[in-house]
N, C-alpha and C positions, 0 to 999 in steps of 0.2 A: 796786621800788615805787616810780613815780612817784608823787611828790606834785601837788596840785590844780593850784598856775600854774605849773608847770613847764613851759620849753615846748623843754627840749629830747627830739626825739622817736630813740626807737635804730632803726635800718633796717640794711638788707642794702647789699653793693655786689655787683652778679652782670657777670661777665666777658662780654664780648661777644664774644669768641672760642671760648668753652667754649660758656657760658649758666651754671654754677653759678658758685652764692653763697658765695664763699671767706670773706669780710672784715664783720664789723660794725661799725658803728660809730654815732656819738651824733654830731647834729647839730639846731642850734638851727633853728626852722622861720621863725621872725619875720627872723631878721637874709639868711636864705638860701631861698628863697620857691622855687626851680626846683630843678631836679634838679642832685644833688654830678656831679660824676666828675671821677675820678683815676685814674691810672699807674700802679698795685702790676704785683707780681709775681705772676702766676698758677703755681701749681704744677701745675697738670693740664697744661699745654701747654708749662712749664719759662720762660717767659722774658713780660718785661713789656707790659702789656696794658693796656688800660683798660676801670673798671669804672667802672659805672655806677648808680642809687640806685634799689633798689625798698622795699616794704611787708617787711617785716620777718616777720607772717603768712603768707608764704603753704608753701602745703605742703610742697612738692618744692624741692627747689636749682632749676629751671628760671624763666625768664620767662616770664610767658602772657603769650601773644599777647590783643593789647587782640580788644575786638569793638566793631563801626563799625555 
Protein backbone atom coordinates (compact mmCIF):
# COMPACT_ATOMS: atom_id res chain seq x y z
CA UNK A 1 0.00 0.00 0.00
CA UNK A 2 1.36 3.42 -0.90
CA UNK A 3 1.87 5.96 1.83
CA UNK A 4 -0.10 9.20 1.80
CA UNK A 5 2.83 11.49 0.90
CA UNK A 6 4.53 9.03 -1.45
CA UNK A 7 5.60 10.63 -4.75
CA UNK A 8 6.57 7.36 -6.46
CA UNK A 9 3.95 5.83 -8.77
CA UNK A 10 3.79 2.33 -10.25
CA UNK A 11 3.83 2.47 -14.06
CA UNK A 12 3.69 -0.14 -16.81
CA UNK A 13 6.09 -0.17 -19.74
CA UNK A 14 4.52 -0.96 -23.16
CA UNK A 15 6.50 -2.14 -26.16
CA UNK A 16 6.11 0.12 -29.20
CA UNK A 17 6.59 -2.83 -31.53
CA UNK A 18 4.23 -5.47 -30.11
CA UNK A 19 1.99 -3.32 -27.85
CA UNK A 20 2.32 -5.67 -24.88
CA UNK A 21 3.04 -4.53 -21.35
CA UNK A 22 5.97 -6.60 -20.10
CA UNK A 23 7.75 -4.44 -17.52
CA UNK A 24 6.57 -2.54 -14.45
CA UNK A 25 8.61 0.02 -12.56
CA UNK A 26 8.28 2.89 -10.09
CA UNK A 27 8.72 6.52 -11.14
CA UNK A 28 9.03 9.69 -9.11
CA UNK A 29 6.50 11.95 -10.82
CA UNK A 30 7.93 15.09 -9.22
CA UNK A 31 11.40 14.61 -10.77
CA UNK A 32 10.26 13.25 -14.16
CA UNK A 33 6.84 14.66 -15.07
CA UNK A 34 7.01 13.63 -18.75
CA UNK A 35 6.58 10.08 -20.05
CA UNK A 36 9.42 7.66 -19.49
CA UNK A 37 10.94 5.83 -22.48
CA UNK A 38 13.47 3.03 -22.09
CA UNK A 39 15.13 0.62 -24.51
CA UNK A 40 14.57 -2.87 -23.10
CA UNK A 41 14.38 -6.48 -24.27
CA UNK A 42 11.02 -7.59 -25.68
CA UNK A 43 10.55 -11.34 -25.21
CA UNK A 44 7.75 -11.53 -27.81
CA UNK A 45 9.76 -10.07 -30.68
CA UNK A 46 13.04 -11.35 -29.13
CA UNK A 47 15.01 -8.13 -29.59
CA UNK A 48 15.61 -4.77 -27.91
CA UNK A 49 12.90 -2.19 -28.61
CA UNK A 50 11.69 1.08 -27.10
CA UNK A 51 9.23 0.80 -24.20
CA UNK A 52 7.07 3.79 -23.20
CA UNK A 53 5.20 4.55 -20.02
CA UNK A 54 1.49 3.83 -19.61
CA UNK A 55 -0.90 3.58 -16.68
CA UNK A 56 -0.71 0.40 -14.64
CA UNK A 57 -4.48 -0.03 -14.23
CA UNK A 58 -5.39 -0.80 -17.86
CA UNK A 59 -7.50 -3.91 -18.19
CA UNK A 60 -5.46 -5.65 -20.88
CA UNK A 61 -1.83 -5.68 -21.95
CA UNK A 62 -2.51 -3.40 -24.91
CA UNK A 63 -2.34 0.34 -25.36
CA UNK A 64 -5.78 1.87 -25.73
CA UNK A 65 -6.08 4.50 -28.48
CA UNK A 66 -6.64 8.05 -27.26
CA UNK A 67 -10.00 9.70 -27.88
CA UNK A 68 -9.70 13.22 -29.29
